[in-house]
C-alpha positions, 0 to 999 in steps of 0.5 A, spaced: 317 675 627 315 681 625 321 684 624 321 678 619 313 680 616 315 687 615 322 687 613 318 682 606 314 680 602 310 675 605 303 671 601 300 669 606 295 667 599 301 661 598 302 659 605 308 663 607 305 666 613 302 659 616 310 656 614 313 662 618 308 661 624 311 654 624 317 656 622 318 660 629 314 655 633 318 650 631 324 654 634 320 655 641 319 647 642 327 647 640 329 651 645 323 649 651 327 641 649 334 645 650 332 647 657 329 642 659 335 637 657 339 642 661 336 642 667 335 634 667 341 631 664 340 628 656 339 621 659 334 619 664 334 611 669 328 607 667 324 602 671 329 598 670 335 601 672 338 604 665 340 609 662 337 611 656 336 618 653 331 623 654 325 623 651 327 630 650 333 630 646 329 627 641 324 632 642 330 639 640 331 634 634 326 633 631 324 641 633 330 643 630 330 639 624 323 642 623 325 649 624 331 649 619 327 644 613 323 651 614 328 656 612 329 653 607 322 652 604 321 660 605 330 661 602 330 665 609 339 663 611 343 665 618 350 664 614 352 662 607 357 655 607 363 661 608 362 663 614 359 669 614 354 672 617 348 674 611 343 679 611 336 674 611 332 674 605 326 673 601 327 669 595 320 669 594 318 675 590 
């Protein structure tokens, strides 16, 4: 995150630094949930013996979506639609 803050002009007054911090935290939570699902499996058995999705599956989905939304709001892109790698940019200035 420090690299992004050095490379791009973020303004704490407009909330972009807070959004960047939230995006980093969302990515961390998504990765933690992914690791848990990888370790414990996609499903769990409930008290009635029925298989159901592991609770961390929805945690990963929700935090991944939050990360993607915050990155769009910050106008930081990963890859353009044609699949070519794109440099990160901040379009707010």
